[in-house]
C-alpha positions in Angstrom: 0.2 -0.3 0.0 2.6 2.2 1.1 3.7 2.0 -2.8 0.9 2.4 -4.6 0.1 5.3 -2.4 3.5 6.9 -3.0 3.4 6.4 -6.8 0.1 8.2 -6.8 1.4 11.2 -5.5 3.6 11.1 -8.0 1.3 10.9 -10.4 -0.2 13.5 -9.3 2.5 15.8 -8.6 3.5 15.4 -12.5 -0.2 16.2 -13.7 0.3 19.5 -11.4 3.2 20.2 -12.8 2.4 20.1 -15.8 -1.3 21.0 -15.2 -1.7 23.4 -18.8 -3.8 27.1 -17.7 -5.3 29.5 -20.6 -5.4 33.6 -19.5 -7.3 36.3 -21.5 -5.7 39.8 -21.3 -6.5 43.3 -22.5 -4.1 46.0 -23.1 -4.5 49.2 -22.8 -2.8 52.9 -23.0 -3.2 54.0 -19.2 -4.3 57.4 -20.4 -6.2 57.1 -23.6 -7.8 53.7 -22.7 -7.3 52.6 -25.8 -5.7 49.2 -27.2 -2.0 48.7 -27.7 -1.4 46.4 -31.1 1.3 44.8 -30.8 2.3 44.4 -27.3 3.8 41.7 -25.9 4.3 39.5 -22.6 6.5 36.4 -21.8 6.6 34.1 -18.9 9.8 34.5 -17.0 11.7 32.1 -17.3 10.0 30.2 -19.9 10.3 30.8 -23.8 6.1 31.2 -23.1 5.0 34.7 -24.6 2.7 36.2 -27.4 1.2 39.5 -28.7 -1.9 41.5 -28.7 -4.2 41.8 -31.5 -5.8 45.1 -33.0 -8.0 45.2 -30.4 -5.4 45.4 -27.7 -6.3 41.1 -26.6 -3.4 38.6 -25.8 -4.5 34.4 -25.5 -1.5 32.6 -23.4 -2.0 29.1 -23.5 0.0 25.7 -21.7 0.6 28.2 -18.4 1.8 25.5 -15.5 0.2 26.0 -12.2 1.3 27.8 -9.1 3.2 30.8 -8.9 4.5 32.5 -12.5 5.8 36.3 -12.8 4.3 37.6 -16.6 6.2 40.5 -18.3 4.4 43.3 -20.3 6.0 45.6 -22.8 5.2 47.6 -25.7 7.5 50.2 -27.5 8.1 53.3 -25.3 5.8 52.6 -22.4 7.0 51.3 -18.8 7.8 47.3 -18.6 5.2 46.1 -16.0 5.4 42.9 -14.1 2.9 41.1 -12.9 3.1 37.7 -10.5 -0.2 35.4 -10.5 -0.7 32.2 -9.3 -2.2 29.4 -11.2 -4.9 28.5 -11.9 -6.6 31.9 -11.5 -9.7 31.8 -10.1 -13.2 34.1 -11.2 -11.1 36.1 -13.8 -12.5 35.6 -17.3 -9.6 38.2 -18.9 -7.2 40.0 -17.4 -7.0 44.0 -17.6 -3.6 45.1 -18.0 -3.0 48.7 -18.4 0.8 50.1 -19.7 2.2 53.5 -18.5 4.1 55.3 -21.6 7.3 56.6 -20.9 5.9 60.1 -22.6 3.1 60.8 -20.0 4.7 64.0 -19.5 4.8 64.9 -23.0 1.4 63.1 -23.9 -0.5 65.3 -21.0 1.2 68.9 -22.5 -1.6 70.5 -23.6 -1.3 73.1 -26.8 -3.5 75.8 -26.8 -2.3 77.2 -29.6 -4.3 74.3 -32.0 -7.6 75.2 -29.2 -7.8 71.0 -29.7 -8.5 68.9 -26.6 -6.3 66.8 -28.4 -2.7 65.5 -26.8 0.2 66.9 -28.3 0.9 63.5 -30.0 -2.6 63.1 -31.4 -2.6 67.1 -33.3 -1.8 67.0 -36.8 -0.3 70.2 -36.8 3.0 70.5 -35.8 3.7 72.1 -32.6 7.0 72.6 -30.9 6.6 73.2 -27.5 9.3 74.8 -25.0 8.1 74.3 -21.3 9.1 73.0 -18.0 13.2 73.0 -17.3 14.3 74.1 -20.9 12.3 77.1 -20.1 13.5 77.5 -17.0 17.2 77.1 -18.3 17.0 79.9 -20.7 14.8 82.0 -18.3 18.5 82.2 -16.5 20.5 83.5 -18.9 17.9 86.5 -20.1 15.4 86.5 -17.7 14.2 90.2 -18.8 13.1 89.4 -22.2 12.3 86.5 -24.8 15.1 86.4 -27.4 17.1 83.6 -25.8 14.3 81.4 -25.6 13.8 81.6 -29.0 17.2 81.5 -30.6 18.6 78.8 -29.9 15.3 76.8 -31.4 15.9 74.9 -34.7 14.7 76.9 -37.4 14.7 80.3 -35.7 16.7 83.3 -35.4 16.3 86.8 -33.3 17.2 89.3 -36.0 19.1 92.3 -34.8 18.3 95.8 -36.2 20.0 98.1 -34.5 23.7 98.1 -33.3 22.7 100.4 -30.7 19.7 100.1 -29.1 19.4 96.0 -29.9 16.2 96.2 -31.3 15.4 92.6 -32.7 12.5 90.5 -34.7 11.8 86.9 -34.7 12.9 85.3 -38.2 11.7 82.1 -38.8 12.8 79.8 -41.7 15.0 82.5 -42.8 11.6 84.7 -43.3 11.6 89.0 -42.2 10.3 89.0 -39.2 7.2 90.9 -40.2 5.9 87.4 -41.5 6.2 85.8 -38.1 3.3 86.3 -35.7 3.6 86.8 -31.9 0.5 86.2 -29.4 0.4 85.9 -25.9 -2.3 83.8 -25.1 -4.2 83.9 -28.2 -3.9 87.7 -28.2 -2.0 89.8 -31.1 -0.5 91.9 -28.6 3.0 92.5 -30.4 2.9 93.1 -33.9 3.1 96.9 -36.2 4.9 99.5 -34.1 4.9 97.7 -31.0 6.7 95.2 -32.7 9.8 96.4 -33.2 10.8 96.0 -28.7 8.8 93.2 -28.3 11.2 90.7 -28.0 13.3 93.1 -25.6 10.2 93.7 -23.5 8.2 90.0 -23.0 9.6 88.7 -19.6 9.7 84.6 -19.4 9.2 84.6 -15.6 5.4 84.3 -15.8 5.3 81.8 -18.8 4.4 78.4 -18.4 5.4 77.1 -22.1 5.8 78.6 -25.8 4.6 77.2 -28.4 5.7 77.8 -32.3 4.2 76.8 -35.3 6.1 76.7 -38.4 4.7 77.7 -41.9 1.2 79.2 -42.8 -0.9 78.7 -39.9 -3.3 81.6 -40.6 -6.8 79.4 -40.5 -7.1 80.2 -36.5 -5.2 83.3 -36.2 -5.8 85.2 -39.8 -2.9 87.2 -41.6 1.3 87.4 -40.7 1.5 84.0 -39.9 3.4 83.1 -43.1 6.4 82.0 -41.8 5.3 80.9 -38.5 3.7 81.7 -35.5 4.7 82.2 -31.4 2.2 82.0 -28.9 3.5 82.4 -25.5 1.8 80.7 -22.8 0.8 82.4 -19.2 0.6 80.4 -15.8 -2.7 80.5 -14.5 -3.5 80.5 -10.9 -3.7 76.6 -8.8 -4.7 75.3 -5.4 -1.2 75.0 -4.2 0.0 78.6 -5.3 3.4 79.6 -6.6 5.8 82.9 -5.5 9.2 83.4 -7.5 11.4 86.0 -7.0 14.7 86.3 -9.1 17.3 88.3 -9.2 20.0 88.6 -11.8 23.3 90.5 -12.5 25.6 90.8 -15.0 29.2 91.6 -16.2 27.5 93.4 -18.8 26.5 96.2 -15.8 22.9 94.3 -16.1 20.5 94.1 -13.1 16.8 92.1 -12.8 14.4 91.9 -10.3 11.6 90.0 -11.5 8.8 88.5 -9.6 5.7 86.2 -9.8 2.6 85.0 -8.1 0.0 82.7 -8.0 -2.8 81.6 -6.1 -6.3 80.0 -6.5 -9.2 79.9 -3.5 -12.0 78.9 -3.9 -14.0 80.9 -6.9 -11.4 83.3 -7.2 -7.6 83.1 -8.6 -4.7 86.1 -9.0 -1.3 85.8 -10.7 0.9 88.9 -10.7 3.9 89.6 -12.6 6.2 92.5 -11.6 9.5 93.0 -12.6 12.6 96.1 -12.8 14.6 95.4 -15.9 17.8 97.8 -16.2 21.4 98.2 -17.8 23.9 100.8 -17.6 26.0 101.9 -20.9 28.2 98.6 -21.7 30.6 98.5 -24.9 33.3 95.5 -25.1 36.9 97.2 -24.6 38.1 99.6 -27.2 34.5 99.3 -29.3 33.0 103.1 -29.3 29.4 102.3 -29.4 27.0 100.6 -26.7 26.6 96.8 -27.7 23.9 97.0 -24.4 22.2 100.3 -24.7 21.3 102.0 -21.0 17.6 101.3 -20.0 15.5 101.0 -17.6 12.5 99.3 -17.6 8.9 98.5 -15.0 6.7 95.8 -15.6 3.3 95.2 -14.1 0.5 92.2 -14.9 -1.8 91.4 -12.9 -4.7 89.4 -14.0 -8.1 88.1 -11.8 -9.8 84.7 -12.3 -13.4 83.9 -11.4 -14.9 80.6 -11.1 -18.4 81.0 -10.4 -19.6 77.2 -11.3 -18.8 74.1 -12.8 -18.9 75.8 -16.6 -17.9 79.3 -16.8 -14.4 80.4 -16.0 -13.6 84.7 -16.1 -10.0 86.2 -17.0 -9.8 89.7 -16.3 -5.9 90.9 -16.5 -4.0 94.3 -17.9 -0.1 94.6 -18.5 1.4 98.0 -18.1 5.6 98.4 -19.1 7.8 101.8 -19.3 10.8 102.3 -20.7 13.3 104.6 -21.2 16.5 103.2 -23.7 19.6 105.2 -24.8 22.1 103.9 -27.3 24.6 105.1 -29.3 28.4 106.6 -28.6 29.4 105.3 -25.1 30.8 108.1 -23.4 28.0 110.5 -24.5 25.4 107.8 -22.8 27.7 108.1 -20.0 27.3 111.5 -19.4 30.0 113.2 -20.9 28.8 116.6 -23.0 31.7 117.4 -24.6 32.1 114.0 -26.2 33.3 114.7 -29.8 31.4 111.6 -31.5 27.7 112.0 -30.6 25.8 110.0 -32.2 22.6 108.4 -30.1 19.5 106.4 -30.3 16.7 107.1 -27.6 13.8 105.1 -27.4 10.9 106.1 -24.9 8.2 103.5 -24.9 5.1 103.0 -23.1 2.6 99.9 -23.5 -0.5 99.6 -21.5 -3.2 96.5 -22.5 -6.3 95.1 -21.4 -7.7 90.8 -21.6 -10.6 89.4 -20.9 -11.6 86.3 -21.7 -15.1 84.6 -20.8 -15.5 80.6 -21.3 -18.6 78.5 -20.9 -18.7 74.9 -21.0 -22.8 73.6 -22.2 -24.6 70.7 -21.5 -23.7 69.2 -24.8 -19.9 69.4 -24.2 -19.4 72.2 -26.6 -17.1 75.1 -25.4 -18.1 78.2 -25.9 -15.0 81.8 -25.9 -15.4 85.2 -26.0 -12.0 86.7 -26.3 -11.0 90.9 -26.4 -7.9 92.4 -26.0 -7.6 96.2 -26.4 -3.3 97.3 -26.5 -1.8 101.1 -26.6 1.6 101.8 -27.4 3.6 104.8 -27.4 6.9 105.1 -28.5 9.1 108.3 -29.5 12.5 107.0 -31.6 15.2 110.4 -31.4 18.4 110.2 -33.1 20.7 112.7 -34.6 18.6 116.0 -35.4 15.6 113.2 -36.5 12.7 112.4 -34.4 9.9 109.7 -35.0 6.9 109.6 -32.8 3.7 107.8 -32.8 1.2 106.1 -30.4 -0.7 102.1 -32.3 -3.6 102.0 -30.8 -4.8 97.9 -32.3 -7.9 95.7 -30.5 -8.8 92.2 -31.3 -12.4 90.4 -30.4 -13.6 86.5 -30.7 -16.1 84.5 -30.8 -15.5 80.5 -31.1 -17.4 77.6 -30.7 -15.3 74.0 -30.1 -17.5 70.9 -30.5 -16.0 67.6 -29.7 -17.5 64.5 -31.0 -15.8 60.8 -30.8 -14.2 61.2 -34.4 -14.7 64.8 -34.9 -14.0 68.4 -33.3 -15.1 71.2 -34.8 -13.9 75.1 -34.0 -15.3 77.8 -36.0 -15.7 81.5 -35.0 -15.5 85.0 -36.2 -12.9 87.7 -34.6 -12.2 91.3 -35.6 -9.2 93.1 -35.8 -8.4 97.1 -35.5 -5.3 98.7 -35.8 -4.6 102.5 -35.9 -1.0 104.2 -36.1 -1.0 107.8 -35.7 2.2 109.8 -35.9 2.8 112.9 -33.8 4.2 115.8 -35.8 5.8 114.2 -38.6 9.5 115.3 -39.2 8.2 114.8 -43.6 5.8 112.3 -44.5 3.1 111.7 -42.3 2.6 107.8 -41.9 -0.6 107.4 -40.1 -2.9 104.5 -41.1 -6.1 102.5 -40.0 -6.5 98.7 -41.0 -9.6 97.1 -39.7 -10.2 93.1 -40.8 -13.1 91.1 -40.0 -12.4 87.3 -40.4 -14.7 84.3 -39.9 -13.3 80.2 -39.6 -14.0 76.7 -39.2 -11.7 73.9 -38.9 -12.3 70.1 -38.3 -10.2 67.8 -37.2 -11.1 63.7 -37.8 -10.0 60.7 -36.4 -10.1 58.9 -39.2 -8.7 55.6 -37.6 -6.3 54.8 -35.1 -3.6 55.6 -37.1 -4.8 58.4 -39.1 -5.9 61.7 -38.1 -7.1 64.6 -40.5 -7.4 68.5 -40.2 -8.8 70.8 -42.2 -9.7 74.4 -42.2 -10.7 77.1 -44.2 -10.5 80.9 -42.9 -12.2 84.1 -44.9 -10.7 87.6 -43.8 -11.7 90.8 -45.5 -9.3 93.7 -45.1 -10.7 97.4 -45.2 -8.5 98.2 -47.9 -7.5 95.2 -50.2 -10.8 93.1 -49.9 -11.5 89.8 -49.2 -9.7 86.7 -49.3 -9.7 83.0 -48.7 -7.2 81.1 -46.5 -7.6 76.6 -47.1 -5.1 74.8 -44.6 -5.4 71.0 -44.7 -2.5 69.1 -42.5 -2.3 64.6 -41.6 -1.0 62.7 -39.1 -0.4 59.1 -40.0 1.4 56.8 -36.9 3.1 54.2 -38.8 3.6 52.1 -35.5 4.0 53.2 -32.4 7.7 54.2 -32.9 7.5 55.9 -36.4 5.0 58.8 -37.0 4.6 61.2 -39.9 2.9 64.7 -40.6 2.5 66.6 -43.9 0.6 70.1 -44.2 -0.1 73.0 -46.2 -1.5 76.3 -46.2 -2.4 79.5 -47.5 -1.4 83.1 -46.2 -1.2 86.6 -46.2 0.3 89.5 -45.2 -1.0 93.4 -45.5 1.2 96.1 -46.8 3.0 97.8 -43.6 5.5 100.4 -42.9 7.0 98.2 -39.7 9.7 96.1 -41.3 13.5 95.5 -40.4 14.6 97.1 -43.2 12.5 100.4 -42.2 13.4 99.7 -38.5 17.2 100.0 -39.4 16.4 103.1 -41.0 14.6 104.5 -38.4 11.7 105.2 -40.2 13.9 108.3 -41.4 12.2 109.7 -45.0 9.7 107.4 -45.4 6.8 107.4 -47.5 3.4 106.2 -46.2 1.6 102.7 -47.6 -0.5 103.7 -50.5 -3.3 101.3 -51.1 -3.7 101.8 -54.6 -0.2 100.9 -55.7 1.0 98.6 -53.2 -1.2 95.0 -52.8 -1.3 91.7 -50.2 1.7 89.8 -49.7 0.3 86.4 -50.5 2.0 82.8 -49.8 1.7 79.4 -49.8 3.6 76.5 -48.1 3.9 73.5 -46.8 6.1 71.3 -44.2 6.4 67.6 -43.7 8.6 65.9 -40.9 9.3 62.1 -39.3 9.3 61.8 -35.8 11.1 58.1 -34.7 11.3 57.4 -31.3 12.8 54.3 -29.5 14.1 52.8 -26.3 16.9 50.4 -25.3 18.8 48.9 -22.2 15.3 48.1 -21.1 14.0 51.4 -21.4 17.1 53.6 -19.7 18.3 54.9 -23.3 15.6 56.7 -25.2 16.2 58.1 -28.5 14.0 60.7 -30.6 14.7 62.0 -33.7 12.6 64.0 -35.7 13.0 65.2 -39.8 11.7 68.2 -41.3 11.0 69.9 -44.7 9.5 72.8 -45.6 8.7 75.2 -48.7 7.1 78.7 -48.5 6.3 81.0 -51.4 5.5 84.9 -50.9 4.1 86.3 -54.3 4.8 90.3 -54.8 7.0 90.9 -51.6 7.8 94.4 -50.0 11.1 95.5 -51.3 12.5 99.0 -49.3 13.0 101.3 -52.0 15.8 104.2 -52.3 15.5 107.3 -54.4 17.4 109.8 -54.6 16.7 113.4 -56.7 18.5 116.2 -57.3 15.5 118.8 -57.4 13.6 116.7 -54.1 14.6 115.5 -51.3 15.4 111.9 -51.2 13.0 109.4 -49.9 12.2 105.5 -49.7 9.0 103.3 -50.3 7.9 100.6 -49.7 6.9 98.6 -53.2 6.0 95.1 -53.9 8.4 93.3 -56.3 7.3 91.9 -59.5 8.6 88.3 -58.0 8.3 86.6 -55.2 10.3 85.1 -52.4 11.1 81.6 -51.4 12.3 79.2 -49.1 13.2 76.2 -48.3 15.3 74.0 -46.3 15.0 71.2 -43.8 15.7 70.8 -40.2 17.1 67.6 -37.9 16.4 67.3 -34.3 18.4 64.1 -31.9 17.7 64.2 -28.6 19.0 61.6 -26.5 18.4 60.6 -22.6 20.4 58.2 -20.7 19.5 58.6 -16.4 20.3 62.2 -15.6 22.0 63.0 -18.9 20.1 64.1 -21.8 21.9 65.4 -25.2 19.8 67.9 -28.0 21.2 68.2 -31.1 19.7 70.1 -34.3 20.9 71.1 -37.8 19.0 74.0 -40.1 19.7 74.3 -43.8 17.7 77.0 -45.1 17.6 78.9 -48.7 16.1 81.7 -49.2 16.3 83.6 -52.6 14.6 86.9 -54.2 13.1 85.9 -57.7 13.0 89.3 -59.7 14.8 90.2 -62.1 17.8 87.9 -61.3 17.8 85.6 -58.3 19.9 86.9 -55.1 20.1 84.8 -52.2 18.3 87.2 -49.1 20.9 88.6 -46.6 20.9 87.9 -42.7 20.1 83.9 -43.3 23.0 81.6 -42.5 22.6 78.8 -44.6 23.8 75.9 -42.0 23.6 76.1 -38.7 24.2 73.7 -35.4 22.6 73.6 -32.2 24.6 71.4 -29.4 22.9 71.1 -25.6 23.7 68.7 -23.5 22.2 69.0 -20.2 22.6 67.1 -16.4 20.0 67.3 -13.9 20.0 65.5 -10.4 16.3 66.7 -9.8 15.5 68.5 -6.8 19.4 69.4 -6.5 21.9 70.4 -9.6 21.9 71.3 -13.5 24.4 71.6 -15.6 24.3 72.8 -19.0 26.8 73.1 -21.7 25.8 74.4 -25.5 27.2 75.1 -28.6 25.8 77.0 -31.5 27.1 77.1 -34.9 26.1 79.9 -37.6 27.5 79.7 -41.3 28.3 82.3 -43.4 25.3 84.9 -44.2 25.1 87.4 -47.3 24.9 91.1 -45.9 22.6 93.6 -47.8 25.8 95.6 -49.2 26.8 92.2 -51.1 29.4 90.9 -49.1 29.7 87.9 -47.0 30.0 88.0 -43.1 32.2 85.5 -41.1 30.8 82.2 -39.8 31.2 81.6 -35.9 30.4 79.9 -32.8 28.5 80.8 -29.5 29.4 78.7 -27.1 27.9 78.6 -23.2 27.8 76.8 -19.6 25.3 77.0 -16.9 25.5 75.5 -13.7 22.4 76.4 -10.9 22.3 74.6 -7.4 19.1 73.9 -5.8 17.7 73.9 -2.3 14.3 73.2 -1.8 13.3 76.9 -1.2 15.8 78.9 -2.9 18.4 78.0 -5.8 21.5 80.1 -7.4 23.0 79.8 -10.6 25.4 81.6 -12.9 26.0 81.2 -16.7 29.0 81.9 -18.9 27.1 83.2 -21.9 29.4 83.2 -25.1 32.5 82.5 -23.8 34.3 82.5 -26.8 33.6 86.0 -26.9 32.2 85.8 -30.7 31.3 89.2 -31.6 30.7 91.2 -35.1 33.1 93.8 -33.4 36.1 91.5 -33.4 36.1 90.5 -37.2 34.2 93.2 -38.8 32.6 96.6 -38.9 29.0 97.4 -37.8 29.3 100.7 -39.6 31.0 102.9 -42.3 31.3 106.3 -41.9 31.9 108.6 -39.0 31.0 108.0 -35.2 29.0 111.6 -35.6 26.6 110.1 -38.2 27.2 106.7 -38.9 26.0 104.2 -41.5 25.3 100.9 -39.9 25.7 97.9 -41.7 23.4 94.6 -41.0 24.3 93.1 -37.1 24.5 89.0 -37.9 26.5 88.5 -35.3 26.5 89.1 -31.5 27.8 92.9 -30.1 28.8 92.1 -26.1 30.6 89.1 -26.4 31.3 87.2 -23.7 28.8 87.8 -20.7 29.1 86.4 -17.3 25.6 86.2 -15.3 24.3 84.8 -12.2 21.4 85.5 -9.8 19.4 83.8 -6.8 15.7 82.2 -7.1 13.3 82.3 -4.1 10.5 79.9 -4.3 9.1 79.4 -1.1 6.4 76.9 -2.0 9.0 75.1 -3.5 10.5 74.7 -6.9 6.9 74.7 -9.2 8.1 73.4 -12.6 9.5 70.1 -10.5 6.3 69.0 -8.3 4.3 65.9 -9.8 
């Protein structure tokens, strides 16, 4: 009997060990709850495994009884380990939820497209600067947003004045007037107010910057031929935030910026206040100011009201006052007897209001009503000449957004008014009024799990130039989980304006006004397409992303500044529509590698911008080749260390000469504690500057004739300071 019992037990043991179990599982994304086709599972250490079908379903057989470890994997998602005891009881289908390694990216809310979809599901190609990258750029230039934008591929900030540092944004080689700058969707920096917009917009109160390259006129109208930059402000939270930023530079600059936000119940508040200043500065043996003497005060409060779950109201104002004076260094420093007496003096005042009402109806629709009114006054004085004017513009919009399972509709109407008045014209009165009425509709259709199509059309009616129709189309195709592509194109236009990079360079002197009977709209069409590939190695510890973009834009009848000389009459300048076109084409390559606490960014831009008239000439101030390299080390909550280098290729200048190529390199270190941090930044430590290898003017310092500015003028500058955040570092909160 004993032997028989042992045999039975042995046979039962064999049966248990080799018992076969079958399980079914559905694998989905933790955020969207969509099935993850191609997700895999296998038993450790056996070779039993399977992959999910198009519905995310996996069937796994031949699983023995007892404790088993199942390993779930999907490209770009965190590997998940589950320990189960077989046979399972009362479980028909396992529900497996995997978390994306790019969950933080997927959660980014892009407001420029006015879509409720995540950034990874938007057909329009949108770049964004947020989080640690935004913080890093704020360390380098806490007083304005030039550094924030200038170090992105395909974008450069073009300095238009050698002495007062006025600058504009160029995207893909096109003049700054073709880039639309918005603040929370409000067009506050256009026309006369755009010349100093970059210098007077601080980054501390920004949540993120969103960049759309190429025509994006469906939602925002004319002016976005080259692209659009939308600066998104921080909003109040229950946790609240306070930051005080003190910065000083070796170039005699000082910045004191502060930002506060808090929501309590149905009321919220954000408040930005700053004082930014600089004493006149020039590198050794340079007679002209590389950084002008200026003093600026900014105050920007916003109130938020949340009366109930369906309504939200924002009311804000923004005020700014600045005195900016550049020119001969000894004269600016107070030497009244200085032999060279050239100067450029800018006095500016900016005041604007913003109102935004948002209502969610019972059917899931969203109604937005927005209004802004902006007043800008600028007095520009140089030797024996003054240009003084006031600009008042307004923007009002009503739009409606409706989201269905596969469709998303956006429709609206808006009105722009733009009025510029010259005070005591020096020679010609260039005052103008321009009103534009627009209506638009856009549809986003998720045709399948892989394909999303976005189409839109806009009609604008301009007071002096009649109606114009602007269609747009964008396609997103998810080839596989690691590889996605976008292709899009659209039409754009720009109403003729006296405010261009060329007219800013001559301080609008001897400039005749726009003639609505002779000048015409600058009309454009363009396209861009990109491929984005990402993969992970070393059990997802090493991440690699590459994005390849190609672009093309053509602008017909571009405005060109012409100089006319007369032996009997005054010399004058005028903006004329050329009989031809400008086109820009090229590519951008962006690579991002992450390993542990290290991040490496590599970027290359190839740009070929030409003017086609009687002859074909390369447009000035566009480097054909540009390279970006950044390596960052971040030990969360303790250290941030960054080393960067930017190469600018040779550029054709307006006088026909070729500028020298150069590198700009920087090094930044920040040490963080719980409630404050200390940072130091060595910007341009190779001291690349135009006054070292080329001239910036011809003639004498009493009446200089300035050449194009294609390289930095301030050279090697060290800045450092302290950031105080008593609520903790908001950018690093989970």
